[in-house]
N, C-alpha and C positions, 0 to 999 in steps of 0.2 A: 520574603515570602516567595515560595517557588511558583513559577507560572505553570498553570494547568492546561493552557492552550498551546498545542504544538506549533512550532514556527517552521521547521524544516520539512522537506518532502518525506524523508525517511520516518520522521516522528508522526506525520499525519497518516502515512500508510499503515504504520504499526498500530496507531490508535484505532483506525478504521477496522483493521482485521481483528483486533482484540474485541472491539464492540460487537462485530458480527459473530465471532466465535462465542463470546459470552452470551449473546442473545439466543443463539442456537442451544447452548447448554441449559440456560434457565428455562427456555420454552420446552425443552425435552424433560427437564426435571419436574416442572409443574404440570405436565400433561396437557399443555395447551397447544402443542404442535399439531394437533389434529384439526384445529380450527383453520378454515381456509384463509382468513384474513392474515393470520400469523404466518402462514406459509408464504403468502404473497409478499408480505413485507420483508421477510428474511430472504426469499429468493431474489427480490428486487435489489436488496442491499448487496447481495453477492454479485449480481449482474452489474450494478454500478461500480463496485470495486474492480470487476474485470475490465470495464470500459476505461476507468481511470488508469489502471495498470497498462492497458494497451496504448493509451495515448502517451503515457510517459515512456513506454518502450519505443514507440515510433519517433518521439522527439529527442531520443538519446543522441547526443553529439559526442563524438570521440575527441578527446583533447590530447594534443601532442605535447609530450614533456620537453622536447628539444626543438629548437628552430631548425628549419631545413637548410638555411644558408651557411651556418657554421657547423662544420662536422667536428666530431670529437673522437679522439683515439681512446678506445676502451681496452687496449691490449695490456694494460698493467695488471 
């Protein structure tokens, strides 16, 4: 049986963006986007996604593919 709960950061972000996009689409389709509470929930979810994306962007650490002490010759 396939797991429906995402485990990686990429899958979590993709699931969250899909849920927000689907929520906006359904709310617009059903004409309930004019209700204030629906607008607040959807805008808060976009804000939470922005905060999460910002924290991941600031925590991004560059990984070096080669160690610095042994140099390699790539002239081949």
